[in-house]
ChimeraX commands (.cxc) that place a marker at each C-alpha (Angstrom):
marker #1 position -24.94,-4.95,-21.51 radius 0.5
marker #1 position -24.24,-1.86,-19.43 radius 0.5
marker #1 position -21.01,-0.20,-20.60 radius 0.5
marker #1 position -18.15,-0.57,-18.16 radius 0.5
marker #1 position -15.73,2.22,-17.33 radius 0.5
marker #1 position -13.38,2.67,-20.30 radius 0.5
marker #1 position -10.53,4.77,-18.93 radius 0.5
marker #1 position -8.84,4.92,-15.51 radius 0.5
marker #1 position -8.83,7.74,-13.04 radius 0.5
marker #1 position -5.33,6.55,-12.14 radius 0.5
marker #1 position -3.30,4.03,-14.11 radius 0.5
marker #1 position -0.54,2.29,-12.17 radius 0.5
marker #1 position 2.36,0.99,-14.27 radius 0.5
marker #1 position 4.38,-1.67,-12.44 radius 0.5
marker #1 position 7.87,-2.30,-13.82 radius 0.5
marker #1 position 9.73,-5.25,-12.27 radius 0.5
marker #1 position 13.47,-4.75,-12.68 radius 0.5
marker #1 position 16.58,-6.78,-11.94 radius 0.5
marker #1 position 19.95,-5.32,-12.95 radius 0.5
marker #1 position 18.40,-3.01,-15.54 radius 0.5
marker #1 position 20.55,0.11,-15.05 radius 0.5
marker #1 position 21.26,0.27,-18.80 radius 0.5
marker #1 position 17.56,0.35,-19.74 radius 0.5
marker #1 position 15.52,1.68,-16.84 radius 0.5
marker #1 position 15.94,5.40,-17.58 radius 0.5
marker #1 position 14.88,5.10,-21.22 radius 0.5
marker #1 position 11.90,2.94,-20.24 radius 0.5
marker #1 position 10.75,5.43,-17.61 radius 0.5
marker #1 position 11.11,8.29,-20.07 radius 0.5
marker #1 position 9.05,6.47,-22.71 radius 0.5
marker #1 position 6.28,5.70,-20.21 radius 0.5
marker #1 position 6.25,9.28,-18.98 radius 0.5
marker #1 position 6.20,10.82,-22.46 radius 0.5
marker #1 position 3.31,8.65,-23.60 radius 0.5
marker #1 position 1.12,8.87,-20.51 radius 0.5
marker #1 position 1.71,12.57,-19.77 radius 0.5
marker #1 position -0.48,13.43,-22.76 radius 0.5
marker #1 position -3.44,11.30,-21.66 radius 0.5
marker #1 position -6.68,12.40,-20.03 radius 0.5
marker #1 position -6.06,10.26,-16.96 radius 0.5
marker #1 position -3.50,10.32,-14.17 radius 0.5
marker #1 position -0.76,7.75,-13.80 radius 0.5
marker #1 position 1.91,6.49,-11.45 radius 0.5
marker #1 position 4.95,4.32,-12.16 radius 0.5
marker #1 position 6.21,1.75,-9.65 radius 0.5
marker #1 position 9.65,0.32,-10.29 radius 0.5
marker #1 position 10.03,-2.85,-8.23 radius 0.5
marker #1 position 13.75,-3.38,-7.83 radius 0.5
marker #1 position 14.17,-7.14,-7.39 radius 0.5
marker #1 position 17.37,-7.08,-5.35 radius 0.5
marker #1 position 19.47,-5.61,-8.16 radius 0.5
marker #1 position 23.25,-5.69,-7.81 radius 0.5
marker #1 position 23.69,-2.59,-9.95 radius 0.5
marker #1 position 22.35,0.99,-9.81 radius 0.5
marker #1 position 18.84,0.27,-11.13 radius 0.5
marker #1 position 17.06,1.53,-8.01 radius 0.5
marker #1 position 19.32,4.56,-7.62 radius 0.5
marker #1 position 18.86,5.69,-11.21 radius 0.5
marker #1 position 15.10,5.20,-11.04 radius 0.5
marker #1 position 14.80,7.16,-7.79 radius 0.5
marker #1 position 16.84,9.99,-9.26 radius 0.5
marker #1 position 14.69,10.03,-12.39 radius 0.5
marker #1 position 11.48,10.26,-10.35 radius 0.5
marker #1 position 12.82,13.20,-8.34 radius 0.5
marker #1 position 13.93,15.03,-11.47 radius 0.5
marker #1 position 10.62,14.53,-13.25 radius 0.5
marker #1 position 8.07,15.64,-10.69 radius 0.5
marker #1 position 5.11,17.22,-12.48 radius 0.5
marker #1 position 5.70,20.48,-10.62 radius 0.5
marker #1 position 8.06,21.60,-7.89 radius 0.5
marker #1 position 5.20,21.30,-5.40 radius 0.5
marker #1 position 3.82,17.93,-6.63 radius 0.5
marker #1 position 5.13,14.51,-5.63 radius 0.5
marker #1 position 7.18,12.53,-8.16 radius 0.5
marker #1 position 5.36,10.65,-10.93 radius 0.5
marker #1 position 6.30,7.37,-9.29 radius 0.5
marker #1 position 8.39,5.55,-6.76 radius 0.5
marker #1 position 10.78,2.66,-6.30 radius 0.5
marker #1 position 9.90,-0.37,-4.21 radius 0.5
marker #1 position 13.19,-2.00,-3.17 radius 0.5
marker #1 position 13.29,-5.73,-2.41 radius 0.5
marker #1 position 16.18,-6.82,-0.22 radius 0.5
marker #1 position 17.00,-9.94,-2.24 radius 0.5
marker #1 position 16.34,-11.26,-5.73 radius 0.5
marker #1 position 13.07,-13.17,-5.34 radius 0.5
marker #1 position 12.02,-13.53,-8.99 radius 0.5
marker #1 position 9.80,-11.72,-11.46 radius 0.5
marker #1 position 6.62,-13.20,-10.04 radius 0.5
marker #1 position 7.35,-11.92,-6.54 radius 0.5
marker #1 position 8.32,-8.49,-7.89 radius 0.5
marker #1 position 5.15,-8.16,-9.97 radius 0.5
marker #1 position 2.97,-9.36,-7.09 radius 0.5
marker #1 position 4.58,-6.84,-4.73 radius 0.5
marker #1 position 4.05,-3.99,-7.17 radius 0.5
marker #1 position 0.48,-4.85,-8.11 radius 0.5
marker #1 position -0.56,-5.00,-4.46 radius 0.5
marker #1 position 1.30,-1.78,-3.60 radius 0.5
marker #1 position -0.24,0.10,-6.54 radius 0.5
marker #1 position -3.02,2.64,-6.00 radius 0.5
marker #1 position -4.56,2.80,-9.46 radius 0.5
marker #1 position -8.06,1.69,-10.41 radius 0.5
marker #1 position -6.32,0.06,-13.40 radius 0.5
marker #1 position -2.94,-1.64,-12.94 radius 0.5
marker #1 position -0.56,-2.62,-15.74 radius 0.5
marker #1 position 2.66,-4.54,-15.44 radius 0.5
marker #1 position 5.24,-4.38,-18.21 radius 0.5
marker #1 position 8.83,-5.47,-18.73 radius 0.5
marker #1 position 11.71,-3.14,-17.93 radius 0.5
marker #1 position 13.12,-3.67,-21.43 radius 0.5
marker #1 position 9.88,-2.41,-23.04 radius 0.5
marker #1 position 9.60,-5.59,-25.13 radius 0.5
marker #1 position 5.99,-4.44,-25.43 radius 0.5
marker #1 position 5.98,-0.65,-25.54 radius 0.5
marker #1 position 3.69,1.44,-23.36 radius 0.5
marker #1 position 1.83,2.66,-26.48 radius 0.5
marker #1 position 0.14,-0.75,-26.71 radius 0.5
marker #1 position -1.99,0.11,-23.66 radius 0.5
marker #1 position -4.14,2.30,-25.92 radius 0.5
marker #1 position -5.55,-0.88,-27.52 radius 0.5
marker #1 position -6.80,-2.15,-24.18 radius 0.5
marker #1 position -9.41,0.43,-23.19 radius 0.5
marker #1 position -12.09,-0.67,-25.66 radius 0.5
marker #1 position -11.89,-4.19,-24.24 radius 0.5
marker #1 position -12.31,-2.90,-20.70 radius 0.5
marker #1 position -15.29,-0.83,-21.85 radius 0.5
marker #1 position -16.81,-4.00,-23.33 radius 0.5
marker #1 position -16.71,-5.72,-19.95 radius 0.5
marker #1 position -13.27,-7.30,-19.52 radius 0.5
marker #1 position -11.69,-7.35,-16.08 radius 0.5
marker #1 position -8.22,-8.21,-17.40 radius 0.5
marker #1 position -6.63,-7.46,-20.76 radius 0.5
marker #1 position -3.40,-9.22,-21.75 radius 0.5
marker #1 position -1.00,-8.61,-24.60 radius 0.5
marker #1 position -0.36,-11.50,-26.96 radius 0.5
marker #1 position 2.41,-12.36,-29.42 radius 0.5
marker #1 position 0.45,-15.28,-30.86 radius 0.5
marker #1 position -2.66,-13.79,-32.45 radius 0.5
marker #1 position -3.17,-13.14,-36.16 radius 0.5
marker #1 position -2.50,-9.41,-35.88 radius 0.5
marker #1 position 0.40,-9.69,-33.42 radius 0.5
marker #1 position 3.72,-8.31,-34.67 radius 0.5
marker #1 position 7.05,-9.75,-33.51 radius 0.5
marker #1 position 9.84,-7.49,-34.72 radius 0.5
marker #1 position 12.70,-9.56,-33.27 radius 0.5
marker #1 position 12.14,-13.23,-32.54 radius 0.5
marker #1 position 13.37,-15.40,-29.72 radius 0.5
marker #1 position 16.34,-17.69,-30.07 radius 0.5
marker #1 position 15.67,-21.12,-31.57 radius 0.5
marker #1 position 16.19,-22.72,-28.17 radius 0.5
marker #1 position 13.63,-20.47,-26.46 radius 0.5
marker #1 position 11.20,-21.01,-29.31 radius 0.5
marker #1 position 11.57,-24.79,-28.99 radius 0.5
marker #1 position 11.08,-24.62,-25.22 radius 0.5
marker #1 position 7.88,-22.66,-25.79 radius 0.5
marker #1 position 6.61,-25.24,-28.25 radius 0.5
marker #1 position 6.93,-27.88,-25.53 radius 0.5
marker #1 position 5.61,-25.67,-22.73 radius 0.5
marker #1 position 2.41,-24.45,-24.41 radius 0.5
marker #1 position 0.67,-27.84,-24.87 radius 0.5
marker #1 position 1.64,-28.87,-21.35 radius 0.5
marker #1 position 0.28,-25.61,-19.98 radius 0.5
marker #1 position -2.99,-26.08,-21.89 radius 0.5
marker #1 position -3.36,-29.69,-20.76 radius 0.5
marker #1 position -2.38,-29.22,-17.13 radius 0.5
marker #1 position -3.51,-25.75,-16.14 radius 0.5
marker #1 position -5.25,-23.40,-18.56 radius 0.5
marker #1 position -6.37,-23.47,-22.17 radius 0.5
marker #1 position -8.13,-20.98,-24.39 radius 0.5
marker #1 position -5.31,-18.43,-24.21 radius 0.5
marker #1 position -2.73,-18.35,-26.98 radius 0.5
marker #1 position 0.06,-16.55,-25.09 radius 0.5
marker #1 position 0.23,-16.53,-21.31 radius 0.5
marker #1 position 3.83,-15.31,-21.09 radius 0.5
marker #1 position 3.78,-11.87,-22.73 radius 0.5
marker #1 position 4.82,-9.46,-19.98 radius 0.5
marker #1 position 2.16,-6.83,-20.66 radius 0.5
marker #1 position -1.05,-7.33,-18.67 radius 0.5
marker #1 position -3.56,-4.86,-17.25 radius 0.5
marker #1 position -6.10,-5.46,-14.47 radius 0.5
marker #1 position -8.95,-3.59,-12.88 radius 0.5
marker #1 position -7.98,-2.90,-9.27 radius 0.5
marker #1 position -10.55,-5.32,-7.87 radius 0.5
marker #1 position -9.22,-8.15,-10.05 radius 0.5
marker #1 position -5.60,-7.33,-9.22 radius 0.5
marker #1 position -6.21,-7.32,-5.49 radius 0.5
marker #1 position -8.20,-10.56,-5.43 radius 0.5
marker #1 position -5.85,-12.43,-7.76 radius 0.5
marker #1 position -2.42,-11.35,-6.57 radius 0.5
marker #1 position -3.21,-12.06,-2.92 radius 0.5
marker #1 position -3.53,-15.71,-4.03 radius 0.5
marker #1 position -0.56,-15.96,-6.42 radius 0.5
marker #1 position 2.23,-18.09,-4.95 radius 0.5
marker #1 position 4.79,-18.46,-7.75 radius 0.5
marker #1 position 7.87,-16.24,-7.56 radius 0.5
marker #1 position 9.33,-17.23,-10.94 radius 0.5
marker #1 position 8.24,-16.89,-14.56 radius 0.5
marker #1 position 5.36,-19.37,-14.24 radius 0.5
marker #1 position 3.49,-16.73,-12.24 radius 0.5
marker #1 position 1.80,-15.55,-15.46 radius 0.5
marker #1 position 0.10,-18.93,-15.83 radius 0.5
marker #1 position -0.88,-19.04,-12.18 radius 0.5
marker #1 position -2.27,-15.50,-12.36 radius 0.5
marker #1 position -4.52,-16.32,-15.30 radius 0.5
marker #1 position -5.55,-19.66,-13.79 radius 0.5
marker #1 position -6.67,-17.90,-10.61 radius 0.5
marker #1 position -8.45,-15.21,-12.65 radius 0.5
marker #1 position -10.43,-17.87,-14.49 radius 0.5
marker #1 position -11.17,-19.71,-11.28 radius 0.5
marker #1 position -12.55,-16.55,-9.71 radius 0.5
marker #1 position -14.68,-15.79,-12.76 radius 0.5
marker #1 position -12.89,-12.69,-14.04 radius 0.5
marker #1 position -13.23,-11.94,-17.74 radius 0.5
marker #1 position -9.99,-11.98,-19.75 radius 0.5
marker #1 position -9.40,-10.45,-23.18 radius 0.5
marker #1 position -6.30,-11.32,-25.23 radius 0.5
marker #1 position -5.13,-8.56,-27.55 radius 0.5
marker #1 position -2.44,-8.63,-30.29 radius 0.5
marker #1 position 0.54,-6.40,-29.56 radius 0.5
marker #1 position 3.85,-5.43,-31.11 radius 0.5
marker #1 position 6.66,-7.27,-29.32 radius 0.5
marker #1 position 10.44,-7.18,-29.64 radius 0.5
marker #1 position 12.63,-9.84,-28.06 radius 0.5
marker #1 position 15.40,-8.50,-25.83 radius 0.5
marker #1 position 18.62,-10.38,-26.71 radius 0.5
marker #1 position 19.94,-9.56,-23.23 radius 0.5
marker #1 position 16.98,-11.14,-21.44 radius 0.5
marker #1 position 17.72,-12.47,-17.94 radius 0.5
marker #1 position 15.82,-15.70,-18.76 radius 0.5
marker #1 position 18.02,-18.80,-18.66 radius 0.5
marker #1 position 16.28,-21.00,-21.21 radius 0.5
marker #1 position 17.17,-24.43,-19.86 radius 0.5
marker #1 position 17.08,-23.69,-16.14 radius 0.5
marker #1 position 13.98,-21.51,-16.18 radius 0.5
marker #1 position 12.11,-23.79,-18.61 radius 0.5
marker #1 position 12.57,-26.68,-16.19 radius 0.5
marker #1 position 11.33,-24.50,-13.34 radius 0.5
marker #1 position 8.28,-23.51,-15.38 radius 0.5
marker #1 position 7.44,-27.12,-16.23 radius 0.5
marker #1 position 7.66,-27.99,-12.55 radius 0.5
marker #1 position 5.65,-24.87,-11.74 radius 0.5
marker #1 position 2.70,-26.19,-13.74 radius 0.5
marker #1 position 2.57,-29.21,-11.46 radius 0.5
marker #1 position 2.82,-26.94,-8.43 radius 0.5
marker #1 position -0.22,-24.97,-9.64 radius 0.5
marker #1 position -2.19,-28.20,-9.93 radius 0.5
marker #1 position -1.07,-29.25,-6.44 radius 0.5
marker #1 position -2.06,-25.92,-4.89 radius 0.5
marker #1 position -5.44,-26.09,-6.59 radius 0.5
marker #1 position -6.08,-29.58,-5.20 radius 0.5
marker #1 position -5.12,-28.33,-1.73 radius 0.5
marker #1 position -7.66,-25.50,-2.00 radius 0.5
marker #1 position -5.11,-22.70,-1.83 radius 0.5
marker #1 position -6.94,-20.79,-4.55 radius 0.5
marker #1 position -10.38,-21.27,-3.01 radius 0.5
marker #1 position -12.46,-18.26,-2.08 radius 0.5
marker #1 position -15.46,-16.61,-3.62 radius 0.5
marker #1 position -15.18,-13.33,-5.44 radius 0.5
marker #1 position -16.16,-10.42,-3.29 radius 0.5
marker #1 position -19.39,-8.66,-4.23 radius 0.5
marker link #1:1,2 radius 0.2
marker link #1:2,3 radius 0.2
marker link #1:3,4 radius 0.2
marker link #1:4,5 radius 0.2
marker link #1:5,6 radius 0.2
marker link #1:6,7 radius 0.2
marker link #1:7,8 radius 0.2
marker link #1:8,9 radius 0.2
marker link #1:9,10 radius 0.2
marker link #1:10,11 radius 0.2
marker link #1:11,12 radius 0.2
marker link #1:12,13 radius 0.2
marker link #1:13,14 radius 0.2
marker link #1:14,15 radius 0.2
marker link #1:15,16 radius 0.2
marker link #1:16,17 radius 0.2
marker link #1:17,18 radius 0.2
marker link #1:18,19 radius 0.2
marker link #1:19,20 radius 0.2
marker link #1:20,21 radius 0.2
marker link #1:21,22 radius 0.2
marker link #1:22,23 radius 0.2
marker link #1:23,24 radius 0.2
marker link #1:24,25 radius 0.2
marker link #1:25,26 radius 0.2
marker link #1:26,27 radius 0.2
marker link #1:27,28 radius 0.2
marker link #1:28,29 radius 0.2
marker link #1:29,30 radius 0.2
marker link #1:30,31 radius 0.2
marker link #1:31,32 radius 0.2
marker link #1:32,33 radius 0.2
marker link #1:33,34 radius 0.2
marker link #1:34,35 radius 0.2
marker link #1:35,36 radius 0.2
marker link #1:36,37 radius 0.2
marker link #1:37,38 radius 0.2
marker link #1:38,39 radius 0.2
marker link #1:39,40 radius 0.2
marker link #1:40,41 radius 0.2
marker link #1:41,42 radius 0.2
marker link #1:42,43 radius 0.2
marker link #1:43,44 radius 0.2
marker link #1:44,45 radius 0.2
marker link #1:45,46 radius 0.2
marker link #1:46,47 radius 0.2
marker link #1:47,48 radius 0.2
marker link #1:48,49 radius 0.2
marker link #1:49,50 radius 0.2
marker link #1:50,51 radius 0.2
marker link #1:51,52 radius 0.2
marker link #1:52,53 radius 0.2
marker link #1:53,54 radius 0.2
marker link #1:54,55 radius 0.2
marker link #1:55,56 radius 0.2
marker link #1:56,57 radius 0.2
marker link #1:57,58 radius 0.2
marker link #1:58,59 radius 0.2
marker link #1:59,60 radius 0.2
marker link #1:60,61 radius 0.2
marker link #1:61,62 radius 0.2
marker link #1:62,63 radius 0.2
marker link #1:63,64 radius 0.2
marker link #1:64,65 radius 0.2
marker link #1:65,66 radius 0.2
marker link #1:66,67 radius 0.2
marker link #1:67,68 radius 0.2
marker link #1:68,69 radius 0.2
marker link #1:69,70 radius 0.2
marker link #1:70,71 radius 0.2
marker link #1:71,72 radius 0.2
marker link #1:72,73 radius 0.2
marker link #1:73,74 radius 0.2
marker link #1:74,75 radius 0.2
marker link #1:75,76 radius 0.2
marker link #1:76,77 radius 0.2
marker link #1:77,78 radius 0.2
marker link #1:78,79 radius 0.2
marker link #1:79,80 radius 0.2
marker link #1:80,81 radius 0.2
marker link #1:81,82 radius 0.2
marker link #1:82,83 radius 0.2
marker link #1:83,84 radius 0.2
marker link #1:84,85 radius 0.2
marker link #1:85,86 radius 0.2
marker link #1:86,87 radius 0.2
marker link #1:87,88 radius 0.2
marker link #1:88,89 radius 0.2
marker link #1:89,90 radius 0.2
marker link #1:90,91 radius 0.2
marker link #1:91,92 radius 0.2
marker link #1:92,93 radius 0.2
marker link #1:93,94 radius 0.2
marker link #1:94,95 radius 0.2
marker link #1:95,96 radius 0.2
marker link #1:96,97 radius 0.2
marker link #1:97,98 radius 0.2
marker link #1:98,99 radius 0.2
marker link #1:99,100 radius 0.2
marker link #1:100,101 radius 0.2
marker link #1:101,102 radius 0.2
marker link #1:102,103 radius 0.2
marker link #1:103,104 radius 0.2
marker link #1:104,105 radius 0.2
marker link #1:105,106 radius 0.2
marker link #1:106,107 radius 0.2
marker link #1:107,108 radius 0.2
marker link #1:108,109 radius 0.2
marker link #1:109,110 radius 0.2
marker link #1:110,111 radius 0.2
marker link #1:111,112 radius 0.2
marker link #1:112,113 radius 0.2
marker link #1:113,114 radius 0.2
marker link #1:114,115 radius 0.2
marker link #1:115,116 radius 0.2
marker link #1:116,117 radius 0.2
marker link #1:117,118 radius 0.2
marker link #1:118,119 radius 0.2
marker link #1:119,120 radius 0.2
marker link #1:120,121 radius 0.2
marker link #1:121,122 radius 0.2
marker link #1:122,123 radius 0.2
marker link #1:123,124 radius 0.2
marker link #1:124,125 radius 0.2
marker link #1:125,126 radius 0.2
marker link #1:126,127 radius 0.2
marker link #1:127,128 radius 0.2
marker link #1:128,129 radius 0.2
marker link #1:129,130 radius 0.2
marker link #1:130,131 radius 0.2
marker link #1:131,132 radius 0.2
marker link #1:132,133 radius 0.2
marker link #1:133,134 radius 0.2
marker link #1:134,135 radius 0.2
marker link #1:135,136 radius 0.2
marker link #1:136,137 radius 0.2
marker link #1:137,138 radius 0.2
marker link #1:138,139 radius 0.2
marker link #1:139,140 radius 0.2
marker link #1:140,141 radius 0.2
marker link #1:141,142 radius 0.2
marker link #1:142,143 radius 0.2
marker link #1:143,144 radius 0.2
marker link #1:144,145 radius 0.2
marker link #1:145,146 radius 0.2
marker link #1:146,147 radius 0.2
marker link #1:147,148 radius 0.2
marker link #1:148,149 radius 0.2
marker link #1:149,150 radius 0.2
marker link #1:150,151 radius 0.2
marker link #1:151,152 radius 0.2
marker link #1:152,153 radius 0.2
marker link #1:153,154 radius 0.2
marker link #1:154,155 radius 0.2
marker link #1:155,156 radius 0.2
marker link #1:156,157 radius 0.2
marker link #1:157,158 radius 0.2
marker link #1:158,159 radius 0.2
marker link #1:159,160 radius 0.2
marker link #1:160,161 radius 0.2
marker link #1:161,162 radius 0.2
marker link #1:162,163 radius 0.2
marker link #1:163,164 radius 0.2
marker link #1:164,165 radius 0.2
marker link #1:165,166 radius 0.2
marker link #1:166,167 radius 0.2
marker link #1:167,168 radius 0.2
marker link #1:168,169 radius 0.2
marker link #1:169,170 radius 0.2
marker link #1:170,171 radius 0.2
marker link #1:171,172 radius 0.2
marker link #1:172,173 radius 0.2
marker link #1:173,174 radius 0.2
marker link #1:174,175 radius 0.2
marker link #1:175,176 radius 0.2
marker link #1:176,177 radius 0.2
marker link #1:177,178 radius 0.2
marker link #1:178,179 radius 0.2
marker link #1:179,180 radius 0.2
marker link #1:180,181 radius 0.2
marker link #1:181,182 radius 0.2
marker link #1:182,183 radius 0.2
marker link #1:183,184 radius 0.2
marker link #1:184,185 radius 0.2
marker link #1:185,186 radius 0.2
marker link #1:186,187 radius 0.2
marker link #1:187,188 radius 0.2
marker link #1:188,189 radius 0.2
marker link #1:189,190 radius 0.2
marker link #1:190,191 radius 0.2
marker link #1:191,192 radius 0.2
marker link #1:192,193 radius 0.2
marker link #1:193,194 radius 0.2
marker link #1:194,195 radius 0.2
marker link #1:195,196 radius 0.2
marker link #1:196,197 radius 0.2
marker link #1:197,198 radius 0.2
marker link #1:198,199 radius 0.2
marker link #1:199,200 radius 0.2
marker link #1:200,201 radius 0.2
marker link #1:201,202 radius 0.2
marker link #1:202,203 radius 0.2
marker link #1:203,204 radius 0.2
marker link #1:204,205 radius 0.2
marker link #1:205,206 radius 0.2
marker link #1:206,207 radius 0.2
marker link #1:207,208 radius 0.2
marker link #1:208,209 radius 0.2
marker link #1:209,210 radius 0.2
marker link #1:210,211 radius 0.2
marker link #1:211,212 radius 0.2
marker link #1:212,213 radius 0.2
marker link #1:213,214 radius 0.2
marker link #1:214,215 radius 0.2
marker link #1:215,216 radius 0.2
marker link #1:216,217 radius 0.2
marker link #1:217,218 radius 0.2
marker link #1:218,219 radius 0.2
marker link #1:219,220 radius 0.2
marker link #1:220,221 radius 0.2
marker link #1:221,222 radius 0.2
marker link #1:222,223 radius 0.2
marker link #1:223,224 radius 0.2
marker link #1:224,225 radius 0.2
marker link #1:225,226 radius 0.2
marker link #1:226,227 radius 0.2
marker link #1:227,228 radius 0.2
marker link #1:228,229 radius 0.2
marker link #1:229,230 radius 0.2
marker link #1:230,231 radius 0.2
marker link #1:231,232 radius 0.2
marker link #1:232,233 radius 0.2
marker link #1:233,234 radius 0.2
marker link #1:234,235 radius 0.2
marker link #1:235,236 radius 0.2
marker link #1:236,237 radius 0.2
marker link #1:237,238 radius 0.2
marker link #1:238,239 radius 0.2
marker link #1:239,240 radius 0.2
marker link #1:240,241 radius 0.2
marker link #1:241,242 radius 0.2
marker link #1:242,243 radius 0.2
marker link #1:243,244 radius 0.2
marker link #1:244,245 radius 0.2
marker link #1:245,246 radius 0.2
marker link #1:246,247 radius 0.2
marker link #1:247,248 radius 0.2
marker link #1:248,249 radius 0.2
marker link #1:249,250 radius 0.2
marker link #1:250,251 radius 0.2
marker link #1:251,252 radius 0.2
marker link #1:252,253 radius 0.2
marker link #1:253,254 radius 0.2
marker link #1:254,255 radius 0.2
marker link #1:255,256 radius 0.2
marker link #1:256,257 radius 0.2
marker link #1:257,258 radius 0.2
marker link #1:258,259 radius 0.2
view
């Protein structure tokens, strides 16, 4: 096998954020401190999903204060959405607006820290098009677990997801996934889900288009202040699985991979 490119020229880090003014500055600082020492360039895109607080304002101020030099542009930018559309819509907007030849999305609470990206490059070099973080593999480390209710909802969701949409992946919902630009552009132009089920739809489309996916164990810490409403959002995700099946039957995901 011919070795694939291992490292990016430009890594885009997409951070969807809704009412994250208490966390966004520390997350941006952590990303900046880790990536500023790498041998590749990077950009950070904060996608403000119609926040009601000062998330976008704080992020914009941070970018202006942390330009690499006085003459250079900021290390990132904020993409403001007028209304709260959901994590799926925010991630899709950011991944399609990104400029990097590799594009990572991660949670604004850094449940999976930016340092975990270092594990991904060997898998890209081995031929993967997409590398996803996982909390469910043997070497995964969960430092703070979900509530019992969220854990129980996941135990119901996973077998339904495997039966209805996509199997062979232990953890579709970890919010730390990196794509080659070609994969990101082809996949996210087809993603329809605005809510949390978008992760499943994204991976389903990736498989359908023939992209190679690697699942990698990561360190993950549950955020006790997560915006996820377990009962309401679990019901939406269950319904979302059926919607993915319906869209597939209607041919919405059809289309050959570009050469």
